[in-house]
py3Dmol code that shows the C-alpha trace and the ligand (Angstrom):
import py3Dmol

protein = """\
ATOM      1  CA  MET A   1      49.364 140.203  51.459  1.00  0.00           C
ATOM      2  CA  LYS A   2      51.058 136.840  51.052  1.00  0.00           C
ATOM      3  CA  ILE A   3      54.464 136.521  52.757  1.00  0.00           C
ATOM      4  CA  GLY A   4      56.873 133.864  51.517  1.00  0.00           C
ATOM      5  CA  LYS A   5      57.153 132.187  48.141  1.00  0.00           C
ATOM      6  CA  LEU A   6      55.057 133.437  45.252  1.00  0.00           C
ATOM      7  CA  GLU A   7      54.378 131.747  41.944  1.00  0.00           C
ATOM      8  CA  PRO A   8      57.667 131.628  39.959  1.00  0.00           C
ATOM      9  CA  LYS A   9      57.898 133.345  36.566  1.00  0.00           C
ATOM     10  CA  ILE A  10      60.205 133.130  33.557  1.00  0.00           C
ATOM     11  CA  LEU A  11      62.575 135.868  32.388  1.00  0.00           C
ATOM     12  CA  ASN A  12      63.397 135.825  28.683  1.00  0.00           C
ATOM     13  CA  LEU A  13      67.102 136.582  28.391  1.00  0.00           C
ATOM     14  CA  PRO A  14      69.081 136.726  25.128  1.00  0.00           C
ATOM     15  CA  SER A  15      70.800 133.426  26.042  1.00  0.00           C
ATOM     16  CA  GLY A  16      67.512 131.685  26.912  1.00  0.00           C
ATOM     17  CA  ASP A  17      64.775 131.485  29.521  1.00  0.00           C
ATOM     18  CA  LEU A  18      65.742 131.900  33.168  1.00  0.00           C
ATOM     19  CA  PRO A  19      63.361 130.887  35.996  1.00  0.00           C
ATOM     20  CA  LEU A  20      62.543 133.789  38.312  1.00  0.00           C
ATOM     21  CA  GLU A  21      61.894 132.731  41.897  1.00  0.00           C
ATOM     22  CA  ILE A  22      59.887 135.308  43.813  1.00  0.00           C
ATOM     23  CA  ARG A  23      59.639 135.702  47.551  1.00  0.00           C
ATOM     24  CA  ARG A  24      57.992 138.343  49.657  1.00  0.00           C
ATOM     25  CA  HIS A  25      60.003 139.024  52.791  1.00  0.00           C
ATOM     26  CA  PRO A  26      58.372 140.701  55.802  1.00  0.00           C
ATOM     27  CA  THR A  27      61.403 142.788  56.764  1.00  0.00           C
ATOM     28  CA  ALA A  28      62.979 143.474  53.343  1.00  0.00           C
ATOM     29  CA  ARG A  29      63.281 147.223  52.768  1.00  0.00           C
ATOM     30  CA  ARG A  30      63.622 147.287  49.014  1.00  0.00           C
ATOM     31  CA  ILE A  31      63.285 145.092  45.951  1.00  0.00           C
ATOM     32  CA  THR A  32      66.406 142.982  45.386  1.00  0.00           C
ATOM     33  CA  LEU A  33      67.414 140.651  42.595  1.00  0.00           C
ATOM     34  CA  ARG A  34      70.291 138.214  42.437  1.00  0.00           C
ATOM     35  CA  LEU A  35      71.435 135.260  40.426  1.00  0.00           C
ATOM     36  CA  SER A  36      71.607 131.893  42.224  1.00  0.00           C
ATOM     37  CA  ASN A  37      75.139 130.563  42.775  1.00  0.00           C
ATOM     38  CA  GLN A  38      74.857 127.997  40.013  1.00  0.00           C
ATOM     39  CA  GLY A  39      73.056 130.355  37.650  1.00  0.00           C
ATOM     40  CA  GLU A  40      69.978 128.143  37.437  1.00  0.00           C
ATOM     41  CA  ALA A  41      67.541 130.862  38.543  1.00  0.00           C
ATOM     42  CA  ALA A  42      67.187 134.536  39.382  1.00  0.00           C
ATOM     43  CA  ARG A  43      65.839 135.341  42.846  1.00  0.00           C
ATOM     44  CA  LEU A  44      63.616 138.349  43.386  1.00  0.00           C
ATOM     45  CA  VAL A  45      62.803 139.536  46.894  1.00  0.00           C
ATOM     46  CA  LEU A  46      59.890 141.910  47.441  1.00  0.00           C
ATOM     47  CA  PRO A  47      59.399 143.974  50.567  1.00  0.00           C
ATOM     48  CA  ARG A  48      55.989 143.839  52.190  1.00  0.00           C
ATOM     49  CA  TYR A  49      54.548 146.830  50.367  1.00  0.00           C
ATOM     50  CA  ALA A  50      55.948 146.414  46.839  1.00  0.00           C
ATOM     51  CA  SER A  51      53.552 145.055  44.241  1.00  0.00           C
ATOM     52  CA  LEU A  52      54.372 142.022  42.143  1.00  0.00           C
ATOM     53  CA  ARG A  53      54.080 144.270  39.082  1.00  0.00           C
ATOM     54  CA  GLU A  54      56.796 146.588  40.437  1.00  0.00           C
ATOM     55  CA  GLY A  55      58.998 143.590  41.213  1.00  0.00           C
ATOM     56  CA  LEU A  56      58.631 142.153  37.723  1.00  0.00           C
ATOM     57  CA  ALA A  57      59.373 145.532  36.154  1.00  0.00           C
ATOM     58  CA  PHE A  58      62.517 145.715  38.281  1.00  0.00           C
ATOM     59  CA  ALA A  59      63.600 142.207  37.230  1.00  0.00           C
ATOM     60  CA  ASN A  60      62.964 143.011  33.569  1.00  0.00           C
ATOM     61  CA  SER A  61      65.022 146.194  33.825  1.00  0.00           C
ATOM     62  CA  LYS A  62      67.997 144.095  35.051  1.00  0.00           C
ATOM     63  CA  LYS A  63      68.103 141.578  32.215  1.00  0.00           C
ATOM     64  CA  ASP A  64      71.432 142.816  30.834  1.00  0.00           C
ATOM     65  CA  TRP A  65      72.998 142.618  34.270  1.00  0.00           C
ATOM     66  CA  LEU A  66      71.671 139.055  34.788  1.00  0.00           C
ATOM     67  CA  GLU A  67      72.971 138.048  31.383  1.00  0.00           C
ATOM     68  CA  SER A  68      76.463 139.309  32.196  1.00  0.00           C
ATOM     69  CA  ARG A  69      76.387 137.609  35.610  1.00  0.00           C
ATOM     70  CA  LEU A  70      75.405 134.336  33.924  1.00  0.00           C
ATOM     71  CA  HIS A  71      78.606 134.507  31.885  1.00  0.00           C
ATOM     72  CA  ASP A  72      80.590 134.706  35.146  1.00  0.00           C
ATOM     73  CA  VAL A  73      79.092 131.500  36.597  1.00  0.00           C
ATOM     74  CA  PRO A  74      81.724 128.771  36.423  1.00  0.00           C
ATOM     75  CA  PRO A  75      80.632 125.914  34.192  1.00  0.00           C
ATOM     76  CA  ARG A  76      79.206 122.697  35.569  1.00  0.00           C
ATOM     77  CA  ILE A  77      81.412 119.619  35.668  1.00  0.00           C
ATOM     78  CA  PRO A  78      79.141 116.971  34.160  1.00  0.00           C
ATOM     79  CA  PHE A  79      79.468 113.285  34.958  1.00  0.00           C
ATOM     80  CA  GLU A  80      80.305 112.045  31.460  1.00  0.00           C
ATOM     81  CA  ASP A  81      82.778 109.762  29.732  1.00  0.00           C
ATOM     82  CA  GLY A  82      86.344 111.032  30.256  1.00  0.00           C
ATOM     83  CA  GLN A  83      85.514 113.455  33.075  1.00  0.00           C
ATOM     84  CA  ILE A  84      87.862 113.527  36.065  1.00  0.00           C
ATOM     85  CA  VAL A  85      86.147 113.293  39.460  1.00  0.00           C
ATOM     86  CA  PRO A  86      88.119 113.287  42.716  1.00  0.00           C
ATOM     87  CA  ILE A  87      86.972 110.614  45.165  1.00  0.00           C
ATOM     88  CA  LEU A  88      88.357 110.976  48.703  1.00  0.00           C
ATOM     89  CA  GLY A  89      91.116 113.123  47.258  1.00  0.00           C
ATOM     90  CA  THR A  90      92.176 110.849  44.386  1.00  0.00           C
ATOM     91  CA  ASP A  91      91.308 111.771  40.813  1.00  0.00           C
ATOM     92  CA  HIS A  92      89.217 109.135  39.053  1.00  0.00           C
ATOM     93  CA  ARG A  93      88.329 109.111  35.377  1.00  0.00           C
ATOM     94  CA  ILE A  94      84.764 108.248  34.367  1.00  0.00           C
ATOM     95  CA  THR A  95      85.090 105.561  31.719  1.00  0.00           C
ATOM     96  CA  HIS A  96      82.099 104.426  29.705  1.00  0.00           C
ATOM     97  CA  CYS A  97      81.954 100.690  28.948  1.00  0.00           C
ATOM     98  CA  PRO A  98      78.852 100.383  26.776  1.00  0.00           C
ATOM     99  CA  GLN A  99      79.180  96.610  26.304  1.00  0.00           C
ATOM    100  CA  ALA A 100      79.523  95.696  29.968  1.00  0.00           C
ATOM    101  CA  ARG A 101      76.507  94.705  32.058  1.00  0.00           C
ATOM    102  CA  ARG A 102      77.767  95.661  35.479  1.00  0.00           C
ATOM    103  CA  GLY A 103      76.270  99.019  36.401  1.00  0.00           C
ATOM    104  CA  VAL A 104      79.043 101.077  38.010  1.00  0.00           C
ATOM    105  CA  TRP A 105      82.265  99.819  39.512  1.00  0.00           C
ATOM    106  CA  ARG A 106      85.658 101.220  40.387  1.00  0.00           C
ATOM    107  CA  ASP A 107      88.942  99.819  39.191  1.00  0.00           C
ATOM    108  CA  GLY A 108      92.066 101.631  40.307  1.00  0.00           C
ATOM    109  CA  GLU A 109      91.601 105.258  39.416  1.00  0.00           C
ATOM    110  CA  ARG A 110      88.690 104.725  37.072  1.00  0.00           C
ATOM    111  CA  VAL A 111      84.954 104.748  37.599  1.00  0.00           C
ATOM    112  CA  LEU A 112      83.563 102.397  34.984  1.00  0.00           C
ATOM    113  CA  VAL A 113      79.970 102.730  33.853  1.00  0.00           C
ATOM    114  CA  SER A 114      78.063 100.319  31.629  1.00  0.00           C
ATOM    115  CA  GLY A 115      74.867 100.883  29.656  1.00  0.00           C
ATOM    116  CA  ASN A 116      73.594 103.812  27.630  1.00  0.00           C
ATOM    117  CA  PRO A 117      75.609 107.046  27.793  1.00  0.00           C
ATOM    118  CA  GLU A 118      72.525 109.018  28.904  1.00  0.00           C
ATOM    119  CA  HIS A 119      72.463 106.964  32.127  1.00  0.00           C
ATOM    120  CA  ILE A 120      76.050 107.847  33.099  1.00  0.00           C
ATOM    121  CA  PRO A 121      75.169 110.934  35.210  1.00  0.00           C
ATOM    122  CA  ARG A 122      72.555 109.142  37.306  1.00  0.00           C
ATOM    123  CA  ARG A 123      74.637 105.998  37.716  1.00  0.00           C
ATOM    124  CA  VAL A 124      77.766 107.887  38.779  1.00  0.00           C
ATOM    125  CA  THR A 125      75.741 110.048  41.181  1.00  0.00           C
ATOM    126  CA  ASP A 126      74.105 106.979  42.739  1.00  0.00           C
ATOM    127  CA  HIS A 127      77.485 105.285  43.083  1.00  0.00           C
ATOM    128  CA  LEU A 128      79.025 108.312  44.806  1.00  0.00           C
ATOM    129  CA  LYS A 129      76.022 108.632  47.133  1.00  0.00           C
ATOM    130  CA  THR A 130      76.304 104.993  48.162  1.00  0.00           C
ATOM    131  CA  LEU A 131      80.013 105.363  48.778  1.00  0.00           C
ATOM    132  CA  ALA A 132      79.480 108.586  50.721  1.00  0.00           C
ATOM    133  CA  ARG A 133      76.859 106.900  52.902  1.00  0.00           C
ATOM    134  CA  GLN A 134      79.298 104.086  53.776  1.00  0.00           C
ATOM    135  CA  VAL A 135      82.352 106.236  54.401  1.00  0.00           C
ATOM    136  CA  ILE A 136      80.641 109.065  56.276  1.00  0.00           C
ATOM    137  CA  GLY A 137      78.382 106.662  58.178  1.00  0.00           C
ATOM    138  CA  ASP A 138      81.343 104.586  59.380  1.00  0.00           C
ATOM    139  CA  ARG A 139      83.260 107.664  60.471  1.00  0.00           C
ATOM    140  CA  ALA A 140      80.324 109.234  62.246  1.00  0.00           C
ATOM    141  CA  HIS A 141      79.718 106.040  64.249  1.00  0.00           C
ATOM    142  CA  ALA A 142      83.410 105.684  65.107  1.00  0.00           C
ATOM    143  CA  LYS A 143      83.731 109.319  66.180  1.00  0.00           C
ATOM    144  CA  ALA A 144      80.519 109.187  68.183  1.00  0.00           C
ATOM    145  CA  ALA A 145      81.809 106.110  70.025  1.00  0.00           C
ATOM    146  CA  VAL A 146      84.925 108.080  71.045  1.00  0.00           C
ATOM    147  CA  ILE A 147      82.747 110.549  72.959  1.00  0.00           C
ATOM    148  CA  GLY A 148      80.313 107.914  74.228  1.00  0.00           C
ATOM    149  CA  LYS A 149      77.442 109.002  71.965  1.00  0.00           C
ATOM    150  CA  GLN A 150      75.234 107.199  69.510  1.00  0.00           C
ATOM    151  CA  PRO A 151      74.070 109.051  66.390  1.00  0.00           C
ATOM    152  CA  GLY A 152      70.457 108.624  65.307  1.00  0.00           C
ATOM    153  CA  ARG A 153      69.609 108.175  61.645  1.00  0.00           C
ATOM    154  CA  ILE A 154      72.359 109.204  59.204  1.00  0.00           C
ATOM    155  CA  SER A 155      71.077 110.611  55.907  1.00  0.00           C
ATOM    156  CA  LEU A 156      72.789 111.840  52.769  1.00  0.00           C
ATOM    157  CA  ARG A 157      71.328 114.929  51.106  1.00  0.00           C
ATOM    158  CA  ASP A 158      72.171 117.339  48.337  1.00  0.00           C
ATOM    159  CA  SER A 159      71.846 120.527  50.339  1.00  0.00           C
ATOM    160  CA  ARG A 160      73.453 123.485  48.596  1.00  0.00           C
ATOM    161  CA  SER A 161      73.668 125.575  51.736  1.00  0.00           C
ATOM    162  CA  ARG A 162      75.264 123.249  54.307  1.00  0.00           C
ATOM    163  CA  TRP A 163      77.660 120.296  54.289  1.00  0.00           C
ATOM    164  CA  GLY A 164      76.183 118.671  57.336  1.00  0.00           C
ATOM    165  CA  SER A 165      73.649 119.163  60.083  1.00  0.00           C
ATOM    166  CA  CYS A 166      72.617 117.587  63.366  1.00  0.00           C
ATOM    167  CA  SER A 167      68.986 117.565  64.470  1.00  0.00           C
ATOM    168  CA  HIS A 168      68.011 118.066  68.123  1.00  0.00           C
ATOM    169  CA  THR A 169      67.133 114.346  68.216  1.00  0.00           C
ATOM    170  CA  GLY A 170      70.651 113.374  67.103  1.00  0.00           C
ATOM    171  CA  ASN A 171      69.957 112.557  63.461  1.00  0.00           C
ATOM    172  CA  LEU A 172      72.865 113.529  61.227  1.00  0.00           C
ATOM    173  CA  ASN A 173      72.632 114.791  57.640  1.00  0.00           C
ATOM    174  CA  PHE A 174      75.522 115.117  55.252  1.00  0.00           C
ATOM    175  CA  SER A 175      75.983 116.243  51.672  1.00  0.00           C
ATOM    176  CA  TRP A 176      76.932 113.298  49.449  1.00  0.00           C
ATOM    177  CA  ARG A 177      79.275 115.737  47.659  1.00  0.00           C
ATOM    178  CA  LEU A 178      81.730 115.466  50.552  1.00  0.00           C
ATOM    179  CA  ILE A 179      82.969 112.261  48.898  1.00  0.00           C
ATOM    180  CA  ILE A 180      84.401 114.522  46.130  1.00  0.00           C
ATOM    181  CA  ALA A 181      86.354 116.526  48.724  1.00  0.00           C
ATOM    182  CA  PRO A 182      89.715 115.442  50.191  1.00  0.00           C
ATOM    183  CA  GLU A 183      89.440 112.950  53.023  1.00  0.00           C
ATOM    184  CA  PHE A 184      90.439 115.405  55.772  1.00  0.00           C
ATOM    185  CA  VAL A 185      87.527 117.642  54.732  1.00  0.00           C
ATOM    186  CA  LEU A 186      84.970 114.832  54.900  1.00  0.00           C
ATOM    187  CA  ASP A 187      86.510 113.819  58.224  1.00  0.00           C
ATOM    188  CA  TYR A 188      86.133 117.335  59.607  1.00  0.00           C
ATOM    189  CA  VAL A 189      82.451 117.635  58.627  1.00  0.00           C
ATOM    190  CA  GLY A 190      81.807 114.243  60.241  1.00  0.00           C
ATOM    191  CA  ALA A 191      83.574 115.392  63.409  1.00  0.00           C
ATOM    192  CA  HIS A 192      81.684 118.690  63.395  1.00  0.00           C
ATOM    193  CA  GLU A 193      78.241 117.075  63.311  1.00  0.00           C
ATOM    194  CA  VAL A 194      79.181 114.345  65.785  1.00  0.00           C
ATOM    195  CA  ALA A 195      80.464 117.007  68.203  1.00  0.00           C
ATOM    196  CA  HIS A 196      76.957 118.507  68.062  1.00  0.00           C
ATOM    197  CA  LEU A 197      75.659 115.290  69.649  1.00  0.00           C
ATOM    198  CA  ALA A 198      77.372 116.543  72.820  1.00  0.00           C
ATOM    199  CA  GLU A 199      77.332 120.320  72.317  1.00  0.00           C
ATOM    200  CA  HIS A 200      74.302 121.793  70.516  1.00  0.00           C
ATOM    201  CA  ASN A 201      75.959 125.142  69.817  1.00  0.00           C
ATOM    202  CA  HIS A 202      79.105 126.639  68.328  1.00  0.00           C
ATOM    203  CA  GLY A 203      80.693 127.655  71.630  1.00  0.00           C
ATOM    204  CA  PRO A 204      84.325 127.138  72.711  1.00  0.00           C
ATOM    205  CA  ARG A 205      83.577 123.682  74.178  1.00  0.00           C
ATOM    206  CA  PHE A 206      82.030 122.613  70.889  1.00  0.00           C
ATOM    207  CA  TRP A 207      85.086 123.683  68.864  1.00  0.00           C
ATOM    208  CA  ALA A 208      87.464 122.048  71.324  1.00  0.00           C
ATOM    209  CA  LEU A 209      85.556 118.778  71.036  1.00  0.00           C
ATOM    210  CA  ALA A 210      85.315 118.914  67.234  1.00  0.00           C
ATOM    211  CA  GLY A 211      89.066 119.595  67.099  1.00  0.00           C
ATOM    212  CA  GLN A 212      89.724 116.462  69.145  1.00  0.00           C
ATOM    213  CA  LEU A 213      87.731 114.327  66.702  1.00  0.00           C
ATOM    214  CA  THR A 214      89.549 115.316  63.512  1.00  0.00           C
ATOM    215  CA  PRO A 215      93.226 116.051  62.810  1.00  0.00           C
ATOM    216  CA  ASP A 216      93.063 119.106  60.582  1.00  0.00           C
ATOM    217  CA  MET A 217      90.024 121.197  61.421  1.00  0.00           C
ATOM    218  CA  GLU A 218      91.288 124.646  60.468  1.00  0.00           C
ATOM    219  CA  THR A 219      92.704 123.475  57.133  1.00  0.00           C
ATOM    220  CA  ALA A 220      89.425 121.713  56.365  1.00  0.00           C
ATOM    221  CA  LYS A 221      87.378 124.820  57.172  1.00  0.00           C
ATOM    222  CA  ALA A 222      89.623 126.900  54.923  1.00  0.00           C
ATOM    223  CA  TRP A 223      89.351 124.293  52.151  1.00  0.00           C
ATOM    224  CA  LEU A 224      85.552 124.401  52.265  1.00  0.00           C
ATOM    225  CA  ARG A 225      85.483 128.203  52.200  1.00  0.00           C
ATOM    226  CA  ARG A 226      87.747 128.237  49.171  1.00  0.00           C
ATOM    227  CA  ASN A 227      86.486 125.183  47.268  1.00  0.00           C
ATOM    228  CA  GLY A 228      82.967 124.497  48.497  1.00  0.00           C
ATOM    229  CA  GLU A 229      81.435 126.116  45.418  1.00  0.00           C
ATOM    230  CA  THR A 230      83.402 123.751  43.187  1.00  0.00           C
ATOM    231  CA  LEU A 231      81.853 120.705  44.881  1.00  0.00           C
ATOM    232  CA  LEU A 232      78.432 122.028  43.880  1.00  0.00           C
ATOM    233  CA  ARG A 233      79.407 122.161  40.212  1.00  0.00           C
ATOM    234  CA  TYR A 234      79.796 118.381  39.829  1.00  0.00           C
ATOM    235  CA  GLY A 235      77.086 116.281  38.208  1.00  0.00           C
TER     236      GLY A 235
END
"""
ligand_1 = """\
1
ZN
Zn 77.636 123.224 63.501
"""
view = py3Dmol.view(width=600, height=400)
view.addModel(protein, "pdb")
view.setStyle({"model": 0}, {"cartoon": {"style": "trace"}})
view.addModel(ligand_1, "xyz")
view.setStyle({"model": 1}, {"stick": {}})
view.zoomTo()
view.show()
């Protein structure tokens, strides 16, 4: 019996098709179904001894529940003309300049985007990723220098489950979405991962070190708990 991911299926809901991701888990005790945080898929978990047929019947019996949950998912915040996007804590307005031939640039509190409107989302995303790489990269190097460490490769990702991570070889990963968060939040996540260069755990010495590398750790942690989901809705 295959453990792990199975072939995904489609559930036909009244509001449209919803991908159904299916996973067989070795220690699950019953069939469970949930909606992903962003509402882009339903996730079905099968215990070792449930058949796929039973799982699909279960998912189909929960269509009304999934439909009502979908209505509760907060809407996405698309990168489009007129949209407000905070950058390092300052609201910026995306402004489409179809005639310009400049790609993306910032002017005051505007993010200006040239070209076809359908390219705005990708161009704004790329711009924010580039900016995030600069800002977070600079901070990570500066903070690492304070504790006499050197980070390995610094990469920007779009992980939906973690804002940053530190590999055992000292490579640091960060979510580019941190550039949409206030500066003290980005600073905290940078400090957190850099502190892992010295302490590969979440023990008291780790937290003491992280707290020395950023001014407002507890506020930043609280901000992420409260607002982290919102960061994932952009773009
Ligand atoms: Zn950590």
